[in-house]
CHARMM internal coordinates of N, CA and C (Angstrom, degrees):
IC EDIT
DIST 1 N 1 CA 1.4453
DIST 1 CA 1 C 1.5328
ANGL 1 N 1 CA 1 C 109.68
DIST 1 C 2 N 1.2927
ANGL 1 CA 1 C 2 N 113.46
DIHE 1 N 1 CA 1 C 2 N 148.20
DIST 2 N 2 CA 1.4401
ANGL 1 C 2 N 2 CA 118.02
DIHE 1 CA 1 C 2 N 2 CA 176.96
DIST 2 CA 2 C 1.5079
ANGL 2 N 2 CA 2 C 107.77
DIHE 1 C 2 N 2 CA 2 C -112.90
DIST 2 C 3 N 1.2749
ANGL 2 CA 2 C 3 N 115.11
DIHE 2 N 2 CA 2 C 3 N 120.51
DIST 3 N 3 CA 1.5282
ANGL 2 C 3 N 3 CA 123.83
DIHE 2 CA 2 C 3 N 3 CA -172.27
DIST 3 CA 3 C 1.5405
ANGL 3 N 3 CA 3 C 110.10
DIHE 2 C 3 N 3 CA 3 C -119.27
DIST 3 C 4 N 1.3180
ANGL 3 CA 3 C 4 N 109.53
DIHE 3 N 3 CA 3 C 4 N 148.55
DIST 4 N 4 CA 1.4561
ANGL 3 C 4 N 4 CA 121.10
DIHE 3 CA 3 C 4 N 4 CA 166.09
DIST 4 CA 4 C 1.5427
ANGL 4 N 4 CA 4 C 102.15
DIHE 3 C 4 N 4 CA 4 C -104.66
DIST 4 C 5 N 1.3678
ANGL 4 CA 4 C 5 N 114.18
DIHE 4 N 4 CA 4 C 5 N 132.90
DIST 5 N 5 CA 1.4590
ANGL 4 C 5 N 5 CA 119.89
DIHE 4 CA 4 C 5 N 5 CA -178.46
DIST 5 CA 5 C 1.5536
ANGL 5 N 5 CA 5 C 108.48
DIHE 4 C 5 N 5 CA 5 C -110.24
DIST 5 C 6 N 1.3075
ANGL 5 CA 5 C 6 N 115.52
DIHE 5 N 5 CA 5 C 6 N 119.50
DIST 6 N 6 CA 1.4631
ANGL 5 C 6 N 6 CA 117.63
DIHE 5 CA 5 C 6 N 6 CA 177.37
DIST 6 CA 6 C 1.5024
ANGL 6 N 6 CA 6 C 111.74
DIHE 5 C 6 N 6 CA 6 C -79.24
DIST 6 C 7 N 1.3337
ANGL 6 CA 6 C 7 N 116.10
DIHE 6 N 6 CA 6 C 7 N 168.96
DIST 7 N 7 CA 1.4894
ANGL 6 C 7 N 7 CA 124.16
DIHE 6 CA 6 C 7 N 7 CA -177.06
DIST 7 CA 7 C 1.5623
ANGL 7 N 7 CA 7 C 113.39
DIHE 6 C 7 N 7 CA 7 C -49.05
DIST 7 C 8 N 1.3218
ANGL 7 CA 7 C 8 N 114.32
DIHE 7 N 7 CA 7 C 8 N -34.11
DIST 8 N 8 CA 1.4742
ANGL 7 C 8 N 8 CA 119.65
DIHE 7 CA 7 C 8 N 8 CA -177.27
DIST 8 CA 8 C 1.4860
ANGL 8 N 8 CA 8 C 115.44
DIHE 7 C 8 N 8 CA 8 C -92.94
DIST 8 C 9 N 1.3719
ANGL 8 CA 8 C 9 N 115.25
DIHE 8 N 8 CA 8 C 9 N 12.11
DIST 9 N 9 CA 1.4559
ANGL 8 C 9 N 9 CA 123.84
DIHE 8 CA 8 C 9 N 9 CA 179.52
DIST 9 CA 9 C 1.4909
ANGL 9 N 9 CA 9 C 115.32
DIHE 8 C 9 N 9 CA 9 C 81.13
DIST 9 C 10 N 1.4072
ANGL 9 CA 9 C 10 N 117.64
DIHE 9 N 9 CA 9 C 10 N 2.89
DIST 10 N 10 CA 1.4682
ANGL 9 C 10 N 10 CA 117.34
DIHE 9 CA 9 C 10 N 10 CA 173.46
DIST 10 CA 10 C 1.4105
ANGL 10 N 10 CA 10 C 110.89
DIHE 9 C 10 N 10 CA 10 C -61.92
DIST 10 C 11 N 1.3806
ANGL 10 CA 10 C 11 N 123.95
DIHE 10 N 10 CA 10 C 11 N 139.37
DIST 11 N 11 CA 1.4069
ANGL 10 C 11 N 11 CA 127.96
DIHE 10 CA 10 C 11 N 11 CA 178.91
DIST 11 CA 11 C 1.5160
ANGL 11 N 11 CA 11 C 109.85
DIHE 10 C 11 N 11 CA 11 C -109.54
DIST 11 C 12 N 1.3585
ANGL 11 CA 11 C 12 N 113.02
DIHE 11 N 11 CA 11 C 12 N 133.99
DIST 12 N 12 CA 1.4794
ANGL 11 C 12 N 12 CA 120.00
DIHE 11 CA 11 C 12 N 12 CA 179.32
DIST 12 CA 12 C 1.4253
ANGL 12 N 12 CA 12 C 107.31
DIHE 11 C 12 N 12 CA 12 C -119.16
DIST 12 C 13 N 1.3586
ANGL 12 CA 12 C 13 N 117.14
DIHE 12 N 12 CA 12 C 13 N 118.28
DIST 13 N 13 CA 1.5581
ANGL 12 C 13 N 13 CA 116.08
DIHE 12 CA 12 C 13 N 13 CA -177.58
DIST 13 CA 13 C 1.4912
ANGL 13 N 13 CA 13 C 104.70
DIHE 12 C 13 N 13 CA 13 C -82.20
DIST 13 C 14 N 1.3298
ANGL 13 CA 13 C 14 N 114.05
DIHE 13 N 13 CA 13 C 14 N 131.44
DIST 14 N 14 CA 1.4832
ANGL 13 C 14 N 14 CA 120.36
DIHE 13 CA 13 C 14 N 14 CA -178.90
DIST 14 CA 14 C 1.5201
ANGL 14 N 14 CA 14 C 111.93
DIHE 13 C 14 N 14 CA 14 C -124.48
DIST 14 C 15 N 1.3225
ANGL 14 CA 14 C 15 N 114.83
DIHE 14 N 14 CA 14 C 15 N 16.04
DIST 15 N 15 CA 1.5248
ANGL 14 C 15 N 15 CA 121.14
DIHE 14 CA 14 C 15 N 15 CA -177.65
DIST 15 CA 15 C 1.5482
ANGL 15 N 15 CA 15 C 107.92
DIHE 14 C 15 N 15 CA 15 C -57.33
DIST 15 C 16 N 1.3288
ANGL 15 CA 15 C 16 N 122.50
DIHE 15 N 15 CA 15 C 16 N -41.45
DIST 16 N 16 CA 1.4474
ANGL 15 C 16 N 16 CA 124.46
DIHE 15 CA 15 C 16 N 16 CA -175.28
DIST 16 CA 16 C 1.5060
ANGL 16 N 16 CA 16 C 110.14
DIHE 15 C 16 N 16 CA 16 C -122.24
DIST 16 C 17 N 1.2518
ANGL 16 CA 16 C 17 N 117.74
DIHE 16 N 16 CA 16 C 17 N 30.11
DIST 17 N 17 CA 1.4986
ANGL 16 C 17 N 17 CA 123.69
DIHE 16 CA 16 C 17 N 17 CA -177.53
DIST 17 CA 17 C 1.5582
ANGL 17 N 17 CA 17 C 113.29
DIHE 16 C 17 N 17 CA 17 C -81.11
DIST 17 C 18 N 1.3149
ANGL 17 CA 17 C 18 N 112.14
DIHE 17 N 17 CA 17 C 18 N 120.70
DIST 18 N 18 CA 1.4964
ANGL 17 C 18 N 18 CA 115.38
DIHE 17 CA 17 C 18 N 18 CA 176.29
DIST 18 CA 18 C 1.4670
ANGL 18 N 18 CA 18 C 106.68
DIHE 17 C 18 N 18 CA 18 C -140.93
DIST 18 C 19 N 1.3357
ANGL 18 CA 18 C 19 N 119.17
DIHE 18 N 18 CA 18 C 19 N 37.80
DIST 19 N 19 CA 1.4524
ANGL 18 C 19 N 19 CA 126.16
DIHE 18 CA 18 C 19 N 19 CA 179.74
DIST 19 CA 19 C 1.5267
ANGL 19 N 19 CA 19 C 110.66
DIHE 18 C 19 N 19 CA 19 C -86.68
DIST 19 C 20 N 1.3063
ANGL 19 CA 19 C 20 N 116.48
DIHE 19 N 19 CA 19 C 20 N -151.03
DIST 20 N 20 CA 1.4586
ANGL 19 C 20 N 20 CA 122.46
DIHE 19 CA 19 C 20 N 20 CA 176.13
DIST 20 CA 20 C 1.5094
ANGL 20 N 20 CA 20 C 111.17
DIHE 19 C 20 N 20 CA 20 C -127.50
DIST 20 C 21 N 1.3525
ANGL 20 CA 20 C 21 N 115.78
DIHE 20 N 20 CA 20 C 21 N 157.89
DIST 21 N 21 CA 1.4537
ANGL 20 C 21 N 21 CA 121.13
DIHE 20 CA 20 C 21 N 21 CA -179.83
DIST 21 CA 21 C 1.5231
ANGL 21 N 21 CA 21 C 105.82
DIHE 20 C 21 N 21 CA 21 C -134.64
DIST 21 C 22 N 1.3192
ANGL 21 CA 21 C 22 N 116.24
DIHE 21 N 21 CA 21 C 22 N 142.45
DIST 22 N 22 CA 1.4796
ANGL 21 C 22 N 22 CA 115.41
DIHE 21 CA 21 C 22 N 22 CA 171.03
DIST 22 CA 22 C 1.5028
ANGL 22 N 22 CA 22 C 107.85
DIHE 21 C 22 N 22 CA 22 C -148.18
DIST 22 C 23 N 1.2614
ANGL 22 CA 22 C 23 N 115.26
DIHE 22 N 22 CA 22 C 23 N 162.57
DIST 23 N 23 CA 1.4915
ANGL 22 C 23 N 23 CA 124.70
DIHE 22 CA 22 C 23 N 23 CA 179.19
DIST 23 CA 23 C 1.5000
ANGL 23 N 23 CA 23 C 107.74
DIHE 22 C 23 N 23 CA 23 C -112.25
DIST 23 C 24 N 1.3421
ANGL 23 CA 23 C 24 N 111.10
DIHE 23 N 23 CA 23 C 24 N 149.96
DIST 24 N 24 CA 1.4947
ANGL 23 C 24 N 24 CA 117.15
DIHE 23 CA 23 C 24 N 24 CA 173.13
DIST 24 CA 24 C 1.5448
ANGL 24 N 24 CA 24 C 107.26
DIHE 23 C 24 N 24 CA 24 C -124.22
DIST 24 C 25 N 1.3419
ANGL 24 CA 24 C 25 N 111.97
DIHE 24 N 24 CA 24 C 25 N 104.50
DIST 25 N 25 CA 1.4963
ANGL 24 C 25 N 25 CA 116.64
DIHE 24 CA 24 C 25 N 25 CA -173.49
DIST 25 CA 25 C 1.5386
ANGL 25 N 25 CA 25 C 114.59
DIHE 24 C 25 N 25 CA 25 C -71.45
DIST 25 C 26 N 1.3456
ANGL 25 CA 25 C 26 N 112.34
DIHE 25 N 25 CA 25 C 26 N -16.04
DIST 26 N 26 CA 1.4975
ANGL 25 C 26 N 26 CA 114.34
DIHE 25 CA 25 C 26 N 26 CA -179.04
DIST 26 CA 26 C 1.4912
ANGL 26 N 26 CA 26 C 109.97
DIHE 25 C 26 N 26 CA 26 C -69.42
DIST 26 C 27 N 1.3465
ANGL 26 CA 26 C 27 N 120.50
DIHE 26 N 26 CA 26 C 27 N -49.62
DIST 27 N 27 CA 1.4472
ANGL 26 C 27 N 27 CA 121.66
DIHE 26 CA 26 C 27 N 27 CA -178.66
DIST 27 CA 27 C 1.5151
ANGL 27 N 27 CA 27 C 110.64
DIHE 26 C 27 N 27 CA 27 C -110.21
DIST 27 C 28 N 1.3399
ANGL 27 CA 27 C 28 N 114.63
DIHE 27 N 27 CA 27 C 28 N 16.86
DIST 28 N 28 CA 1.5246
ANGL 27 C 28 N 28 CA 118.73
DIHE 27 CA 27 C 28 N 28 CA 174.75
DIST 28 CA 28 C 1.4632
ANGL 28 N 28 CA 28 C 114.15
DIHE 27 C 28 N 28 CA 28 C 48.90
DIST 28 C 29 N 1.3691
ANGL 28 CA 28 C 29 N 112.18
DIHE 28 N 28 CA 28 C 29 N 61.40
DIST 29 N 29 CA 1.5186
ANGL 28 C 29 N 29 CA 114.42
DIHE 28 CA 28 C 29 N 29 CA 174.74
DIST 29 CA 29 C 1.5465
ANGL 29 N 29 CA 29 C 105.06
DIHE 28 C 29 N 29 CA 29 C -134.56
DIST 29 C 30 N 1.3352
ANGL 29 CA 29 C 30 N 111.44
DIHE 29 N 29 CA 29 C 30 N 152.42
DIST 30 N 30 CA 1.5779
ANGL 29 C 30 N 30 CA 121.91
DIHE 29 CA 29 C 30 N 30 CA 169.99
DIST 30 CA 30 C 1.4866
ANGL 30 N 30 CA 30 C 104.99
DIHE 29 C 30 N 30 CA 30 C -109.15
DIST 30 C 31 N 1.3548
ANGL 30 CA 30 C 31 N 112.60
DIHE 30 N 30 CA 30 C 31 N 148.30
DIST 31 N 31 CA 1.4304
ANGL 30 C 31 N 31 CA 119.33
DIHE 30 CA 30 C 31 N 31 CA 176.52
DIST 31 CA 31 C 1.4985
ANGL 31 N 31 CA 31 C 110.25
DIHE 30 C 31 N 31 CA 31 C -134.35
DIST 31 C 32 N 1.3386
ANGL 31 CA 31 C 32 N 118.60
DIHE 31 N 31 CA 31 C 32 N 136.71
DIST 32 N 32 CA 1.4411
ANGL 31 C 32 N 32 CA 125.60
DIHE 31 CA 31 C 32 N 32 CA 173.93
DIST 32 CA 32 C 1.5129
ANGL 32 N 32 CA 32 C 105.54
DIHE 31 C 32 N 32 CA 32 C -108.17
DIST 32 C 33 N 1.3376
ANGL 32 CA 32 C 33 N 116.49
DIHE 32 N 32 CA 32 C 33 N 135.88
DIST 33 N 33 CA 1.4139
ANGL 32 C 33 N 33 CA 121.13
DIHE 32 CA 32 C 33 N 33 CA 175.88
DIST 33 CA 33 C 1.4642
ANGL 33 N 33 CA 33 C 113.24
DIHE 32 C 33 N 33 CA 33 C -122.96
DIST 33 C 34 N 1.3747
ANGL 33 CA 33 C 34 N 118.27
DIHE 33 N 33 CA 33 C 34 N 126.93
DIST 34 N 34 CA 1.4624
ANGL 33 C 34 N 34 CA 123.55
DIHE 33 CA 33 C 34 N 34 CA -177.31
DIST 34 CA 34 C 1.5347
ANGL 34 N 34 CA 34 C 110.37
DIHE 33 C 34 N 34 CA 34 C -62.52
DIST 34 C 35 N 1.3177
ANGL 34 CA 34 C 35 N 114.55
DIHE 34 N 34 CA 34 C 35 N 151.17
DIST 35 N 35 CA 1.4189
ANGL 34 C 35 N 35 CA 123.41
DIHE 34 CA 34 C 35 N 35 CA -176.56
DIST 35 CA 35 C 1.6111
ANGL 35 N 35 CA 35 C 106.37
DIHE 34 C 35 N 35 CA 35 C -84.98
DIST 35 C 36 N 1.2840
ANGL 35 CA 35 C 36 N 114.01
DIHE 35 N 35 CA 35 C 36 N 122.41
DIST 36 N 36 CA 1.4446
ANGL 35 C 36 N 36 CA 118.44
DIHE 35 CA 35 C 36 N 36 CA 173.58
DIST 36 CA 36 C 1.5601
ANGL 36 N 36 CA 36 C 113.03
DIHE 35 C 36 N 36 CA 36 C 52.45
DIST 36 C 37 N 1.3410
ANGL 36 CA 36 C 37 N 114.36
DIHE 36 N 36 CA 36 C 37 N -128.67
DIST 37 N 37 CA 1.4736
ANGL 36 C 37 N 37 CA 120.83
DIHE 36 CA 36 C 37 N 37 CA 177.16
DIST 37 CA 37 C 1.4762
ANGL 37 N 37 CA 37 C 113.04
DIHE 36 C 37 N 37 CA 37 C -94.61
DIST 37 C 38 N 1.2938
ANGL 37 CA 37 C 38 N 119.87
DIHE 37 N 37 CA 37 C 38 N 15.42
DIST 38 N 38 CA 1.4949
ANGL 37 C 38 N 38 CA 120.21
DIHE 37 CA 37 C 38 N 38 CA -179.18
DIST 38 CA 38 C 1.5600
ANGL 38 N 38 CA 38 C 104.12
DIHE 37 C 38 N 38 CA 38 C -102.91
DIST 38 C 39 N 1.3273
ANGL 38 CA 38 C 39 N 116.96
DIHE 38 N 38 CA 38 C 39 N 120.58
DIST 39 N 39 CA 1.4692
ANGL 38 C 39 N 39 CA 121.02
DIHE 38 CA 38 C 39 N 39 CA -173.88
DIST 39 CA 39 C 1.5117
ANGL 39 N 39 CA 39 C 110.14
DIHE 38 C 39 N 39 CA 39 C -82.30
DIST 39 C 40 N 1.3838
ANGL 39 CA 39 C 40 N 112.54
DIHE 39 N 39 CA 39 C 40 N 155.79
DIST 40 N 40 CA 1.4936
ANGL 39 C 40 N 40 CA 117.57
DIHE 39 CA 39 C 40 N 40 CA 168.14
DIST 40 CA 40 C 1.5435
ANGL 40 N 40 CA 40 C 106.54
DIHE 39 C 40 N 40 CA 40 C -76.02
DIST 40 C 41 N 1.3331
ANGL 40 CA 40 C 41 N 113.54
DIHE 40 N 40 CA 40 C 41 N 142.00
DIST 41 N 41 CA 1.4427
ANGL 40 C 41 N 41 CA 119.43
DIHE 40 CA 40 C 41 N 41 CA 175.19
DIST 41 CA 41 C 1.5420
ANGL 41 N 41 CA 41 C 110.16
DIHE 40 C 41 N 41 CA 41 C -102.02
DIST 41 C 42 N 1.2844
ANGL 41 CA 41 C 42 N 117.71
DIHE 41 N 41 CA 41 C 42 N 115.84
DIST 42 N 42 CA 1.4571
ANGL 41 C 42 N 42 CA 125.64
DIHE 41 CA 41 C 42 N 42 CA -172.26
DIST 42 CA 42 C 1.5802
ANGL 42 N 42 CA 42 C 110.77
DIHE 41 C 42 N 42 CA 42 C -126.47
DIST 42 C 43 N 1.3269
ANGL 42 CA 42 C 43 N 114.07
DIHE 42 N 42 CA 42 C 43 N 132.59
DIST 43 N 43 CA 1.4620
ANGL 42 C 43 N 43 CA 116.36
DIHE 42 CA 42 C 43 N 43 CA 173.04
DIST 43 CA 43 C 1.5411
ANGL 43 N 43 CA 43 C 108.26
DIHE 42 C 43 N 43 CA 43 C -121.69
DIST 43 C 44 N 1.4215
ANGL 43 CA 43 C 44 N 114.13
DIHE 43 N 43 CA 43 C 44 N 110.18
DIST 44 N 44 CA 1.4199
ANGL 43 C 44 N 44 CA 118.43
DIHE 43 CA 43 C 44 N 44 CA 176.63
DIST 44 CA 44 C 1.4670
ANGL 44 N 44 CA 44 C 116.86
DIHE 43 C 44 N 44 CA 44 C -63.92
DIST 44 C 45 N 1.2985
ANGL 44 CA 44 C 45 N 117.48
DIHE 44 N 44 CA 44 C 45 N 157.64
DIST 45 N 45 CA 1.4585
ANGL 44 C 45 N 45 CA 122.38
DIHE 44 CA 44 C 45 N 45 CA -178.78
DIST 45 CA 45 C 1.6049
ANGL 45 N 45 CA 45 C 106.20
DIHE 44 C 45 N 45 CA 45 C -58.18
DIST 45 C 46 N 1.3669
ANGL 45 CA 45 C 46 N 113.81
DIHE 45 N 45 CA 45 C 46 N 130.11
DIST 46 N 46 CA 1.3952
ANGL 45 C 46 N 46 CA 118.42
DIHE 45 CA 45 C 46 N 46 CA 177.10
DIST 46 CA 46 C 1.5897
ANGL 46 N 46 CA 46 C 113.68
DIHE 45 C 46 N 46 CA 46 C 91.24
DIST 46 C 47 N 1.3152
ANGL 46 CA 46 C 47 N 121.23
DIHE 46 N 46 CA 46 C 47 N -12.34
DIST 47 N 47 CA 1.3959
ANGL 46 C 47 N 47 CA 126.28
DIHE 46 CA 46 C 47 N 47 CA 179.16
DIST 47 CA 47 C 1.4823
ANGL 47 N 47 CA 47 C 109.16
DIHE 46 C 47 N 47 CA 47 C -86.97
DIST 47 C 48 N 1.4044
ANGL 47 CA 47 C 48 N 115.77
DIHE 47 N 47 CA 47 C 48 N 156.16
DIST 48 N 48 CA 1.5069
ANGL 47 C 48 N 48 CA 122.39
DIHE 47 CA 47 C 48 N 48 CA -174.38
DIST 48 CA 48 C 1.5719
ANGL 48 N 48 CA 48 C 105.10
DIHE 47 C 48 N 48 CA 48 C -97.66
DIST 48 C 49 N 1.3573
ANGL 48 CA 48 C 49 N 119.39
DIHE 48 N 48 CA 48 C 49 N -33.65
DIST 49 N 49 CA 1.4507
ANGL 48 C 49 N 49 CA 122.47
DIHE 48 CA 48 C 49 N 49 CA -173.56
DIST 49 CA 49 C 1.5063
ANGL 49 N 49 CA 49 C 112.72
DIHE 48 C 49 N 49 CA 49 C -122.12
DIST 49 C 50 N 1.3032
ANGL 49 CA 49 C 50 N 112.52
DIHE 49 N 49 CA 49 C 50 N 153.15
DIST 50 N 50 CA 1.4688
ANGL 49 C 50 N 50 CA 119.66
DIHE 49 CA 49 C 50 N 50 CA 171.71
DIST 50 CA 50 C 1.5192
ANGL 50 N 50 CA 50 C 111.37
DIHE 49 C 50 N 50 CA 50 C -67.12
DIST 50 C 51 N 1.2998
ANGL 50 CA 50 C 51 N 118.02
DIHE 50 N 50 CA 50 C 51 N 146.99
DIST 51 N 51 CA 1.4652
ANGL 50 C 51 N 51 CA 128.72
DIHE 50 CA 50 C 51 N 51 CA 169.58
DIST 51 CA 51 C 1.4468
ANGL 51 N 51 CA 51 C 108.12
DIHE 50 C 51 N 51 CA 51 C -111.17
DIST 51 C 52 N 1.3357
ANGL 51 CA 51 C 52 N 116.67
DIHE 51 N 51 CA 51 C 52 N 155.24
DIST 52 N 52 CA 1.4522
ANGL 51 C 52 N 52 CA 123.29
DIHE 51 CA 51 C 52 N 52 CA 176.68
DIST 52 CA 52 C 1.5386
ANGL 52 N 52 CA 52 C 111.02
DIHE 51 C 52 N 52 CA 52 C -98.86
DIST 52 C 53 N 1.2853
ANGL 52 CA 52 C 53 N 113.03
DIHE 52 N 52 CA 52 C 53 N 134.08
DIST 53 N 53 CA 1.4862
ANGL 52 C 53 N 53 CA 119.82
DIHE 52 CA 52 C 53 N 53 CA -174.80
DIST 53 CA 53 C 1.6336
ANGL 53 N 53 CA 53 C 108.37
DIHE 52 C 53 N 53 CA 53 C -133.55
DIST 53 C 54 N 1.3179
ANGL 53 CA 53 C 54 N 113.64
DIHE 53 N 53 CA 53 C 54 N 143.24
DIST 54 N 54 CA 1.4840
ANGL 53 C 54 N 54 CA 120.83
DIHE 53 CA 53 C 54 N 54 CA 170.96
DIST 54 CA 54 C 1.5059
ANGL 54 N 54 CA 54 C 108.25
DIHE 53 C 54 N 54 CA 54 C -70.81
DIST 54 C 55 N 1.2884
ANGL 54 CA 54 C 55 N 112.32
DIHE 54 N 54 CA 54 C 55 N -43.00
DIST 55 N 55 CA 1.4915
ANGL 54 C 55 N 55 CA 119.34
DIHE 54 CA 54 C 55 N 55 CA -175.48
DIST 55 CA 55 C 1.5000
ANGL 55 N 55 CA 55 C 109.46
DIHE 54 C 55 N 55 CA 55 C -158.14
DIST 55 C 56 N 1.3487
ANGL 55 CA 55 C 56 N 116.53
DIHE 55 N 55 CA 55 C 56 N 154.08
DIST 56 N 56 CA 1.4585
ANGL 55 C 56 N 56 CA 120.11
DIHE 55 CA 55 C 56 N 56 CA 173.37
DIST 56 CA 56 C 1.5542
ANGL 56 N 56 CA 56 C 111.34
DIHE 55 C 56 N 56 CA 56 C -133.83
DIST 56 C 57 N 1.2877
ANGL 56 CA 56 C 57 N 117.52
DIHE 56 N 56 CA 56 C 57 N 151.43
DIST 57 N 57 CA 1.4744
ANGL 56 C 57 N 57 CA 120.86
DIHE 56 CA 56 C 57 N 57 CA 178.74
DIST 57 CA 57 C 1.5349
ANGL 57 N 57 CA 57 C 105.78
DIHE 56 C 57 N 57 CA 57 C -120.69
DIST 57 C 58 N 1.3368
ANGL 57 CA 57 C 58 N 114.39
DIHE 57 N 57 CA 57 C 58 N 140.29
DIST 58 N 58 CA 1.4605
ANGL 57 C 58 N 58 CA 117.36
DIHE 57 CA 57 C 58 N 58 CA -178.87
DIST 58 CA 58 C 1.6064
ANGL 58 N 58 CA 58 C 106.66
DIHE 57 C 58 N 58 CA 58 C -150.80
DIST 58 C 59 N 1.2822
ANGL 58 CA 58 C 59 N 110.85
DIHE 58 N 58 CA 58 C 59 N 165.96
DIST 59 N 59 CA 1.5288
ANGL 58 C 59 N 59 CA 116.89
DIHE 58 CA 58 C 59 N 59 CA -179.21
DIST 59 CA 59 C 1.5453
ANGL 59 N 59 CA 59 C 110.92
DIHE 58 C 59 N 59 CA 59 C -68.63
DIST 59 C 60 N 1.2871
ANGL 59 CA 59 C 60 N 115.92
DIHE 59 N 59 CA 59 C 60 N 153.15
DIST 60 N 60 CA 1.4715
ANGL 59 C 60 N 60 CA 121.51
DIHE 59 CA 59 C 60 N 60 CA -176.68
DIST 60 CA 60 C 1.5591
ANGL 60 N 60 CA 60 C 114.11
DIHE 59 C 60 N 60 CA 60 C -53.84
DIST 60 C 61 N 1.3185
ANGL 60 CA 60 C 61 N 114.35
DIHE 60 N 60 CA 60 C 61 N 159.15
DIST 61 N 61 CA 1.4878
ANGL 60 C 61 N 61 CA 119.57
DIHE 60 CA 60 C 61 N 61 CA 178.58
DIST 61 CA 61 C 1.5117
ANGL 61 N 61 CA 61 C 115.88
DIHE 60 C 61 N 61 CA 61 C 57.70
DIST 61 C 62 N 1.3750
ANGL 61 CA 61 C 62 N 114.11
DIHE 61 N 61 CA 61 C 62 N 37.85
DIST 62 N 62 CA 1.4606
ANGL 61 C 62 N 62 CA 121.88
DIHE 61 CA 61 C 62 N 62 CA -179.64
DIST 62 CA 62 C 1.5265
ANGL 62 N 62 CA 62 C 110.89
DIHE 61 C 62 N 62 CA 62 C 60.27
DIST 62 C 63 N 1.3438
ANGL 62 CA 62 C 63 N 113.89
DIHE 62 N 62 CA 62 C 63 N 41.69
DIST 63 N 63 CA 1.4414
ANGL 62 C 63 N 63 CA 122.24
DIHE 62 CA 62 C 63 N 63 CA 179.62
DIST 63 CA 63 C 1.5748
ANGL 63 N 63 CA 63 C 111.27
DIHE 62 C 63 N 63 CA 63 C -75.90
DIST 63 C 64 N 1.3189
ANGL 63 CA 63 C 64 N 114.52
DIHE 63 N 63 CA 63 C 64 N -151.35
DIST 64 N 64 CA 1.4359
ANGL 63 C 64 N 64 CA 116.79
DIHE 63 CA 63 C 64 N 64 CA -171.62
DIST 64 CA 64 C 1.5707
ANGL 64 N 64 CA 64 C 111.80
DIHE 63 C 64 N 64 CA 64 C -81.21
DIST 64 C 65 N 1.3202
ANGL 64 CA 64 C 65 N 117.48
DIHE 64 N 64 CA 64 C 65 N 154.97
DIST 65 N 65 CA 1.5320
ANGL 64 C 65 N 65 CA 124.25
DIHE 64 CA 64 C 65 N 65 CA 176.77
DIST 65 CA 65 C 1.5002
ANGL 65 N 65 CA 65 C 106.06
DIHE 64 C 65 N 65 CA 65 C -65.38
DIST 65 C 66 N 1.3051
ANGL 65 CA 65 C 66 N 111.98
DIHE 65 N 65 CA 65 C 66 N 137.97
DIST 66 N 66 CA 1.5321
ANGL 65 C 66 N 66 CA 118.02
DIHE 65 CA 65 C 66 N 66 CA 174.92
DIST 66 CA 66 C 1.5321
ANGL 66 N 66 CA 66 C 111.29
DIHE 65 C 66 N 66 CA 66 C -108.16
DIST 66 C 67 N 1.3504
ANGL 66 CA 66 C 67 N 116.35
DIHE 66 N 66 CA 66 C 67 N -51.58
DIST 67 N 67 CA 1.4629
ANGL 66 C 67 N 67 CA 120.44
DIHE 66 CA 66 C 67 N 67 CA 179.99
DIST 67 CA 67 C 1.4461
ANGL 67 N 67 CA 67 C 110.12
DIHE 66 C 67 N 67 CA 67 C -165.10
DIST 67 C 68 N 1.3244
ANGL 67 CA 67 C 68 N 117.81
DIHE 67 N 67 CA 67 C 68 N 171.00
DIST 68 N 68 CA 1.4619
ANGL 67 C 68 N 68 CA 121.89
DIHE 67 CA 67 C 68 N 68 CA -178.19
DIST 68 CA 68 C 1.5088
ANGL 68 N 68 CA 68 C 110.40
DIHE 67 C 68 N 68 CA 68 C -150.58
DIST 68 C 69 N 1.2735
ANGL 68 CA 68 C 69 N 118.14
DIHE 68 N 68 CA 68 C 69 N 150.18
DIST 69 N 69 CA 1.4959
ANGL 68 C 69 N 69 CA 122.35
DIHE 68 CA 68 C 69 N 69 CA 174.42
DIST 69 CA 69 C 1.5977
ANGL 69 N 69 CA 69 C 103.10
DIHE 68 C 69 N 69 CA 69 C -101.55
DIST 69 C 70 N 1.3416
ANGL 69 CA 69 C 70 N 113.33
DIHE 69 N 69 CA 69 C 70 N 113.97
DIST 70 N 70 CA 1.4335
ANGL 69 C 70 N 70 CA 117.94
DIHE 69 CA 69 C 70 N 70 CA -176.71
DIST 70 CA 70 C 1.5365
ANGL 70 N 70 CA 70 C 109.58
DIHE 69 C 70 N 70 CA 70 C -70.61
DIST 70 C 71 N 1.3779
ANGL 70 CA 70 C 71 N 117.83
DIHE 70 N 70 CA 70 C 71 N 147.04
DIST 71 N 71 CA 1.3966
ANGL 70 C 71 N 71 CA 124.74
DIHE 70 CA 70 C 71 N 71 CA -178.57
DIST 71 CA 71 C 1.5559
ANGL 71 N 71 CA 71 C 109.53
DIHE 70 C 71 N 71 CA 71 C -87.30
DIST 71 C 72 N 1.2978
ANGL 71 CA 71 C 72 N 115.78
DIHE 71 N 71 CA 71 C 72 N 132.76
DIST 72 N 72 CA 1.4371
ANGL 71 C 72 N 72 CA 119.51
DIHE 71 CA 71 C 72 N 72 CA -179.69
DIST 72 CA 72 C 1.5404
ANGL 72 N 72 CA 72 C 109.04
DIHE 71 C 72 N 72 CA 72 C -109.05
DIST 72 C 73 N 1.3210
ANGL 72 CA 72 C 73 N 113.66
DIHE 72 N 72 CA 72 C 73 N 125.83
DIST 73 N 73 CA 1.4884
ANGL 72 C 73 N 73 CA 116.51
DIHE 72 CA 72 C 73 N 73 CA -176.55
DIST 73 CA 73 C 1.5228
ANGL 73 N 73 CA 73 C 110.66
DIHE 72 C 73 N 73 CA 73 C -86.85
END
COOR INIT
IC SEED 1 N 1 CA 1 C
IC BUILD
């Protein structure tokens, strides 16, 4: 797996990622959005397994995880 690791050790699997990303300069956040019905795979710091998310929000420059919208199957 190919992961991006955030400052707080959150791992985002980007091996098959073809979604979108945008920044919000007002409140200084970045957001990754999963492509279609393919979820983002994210392992939060201290967790053993990846969870599926529709989108996640984190601090700029690959900073700390803020929140995520869990994927429902």
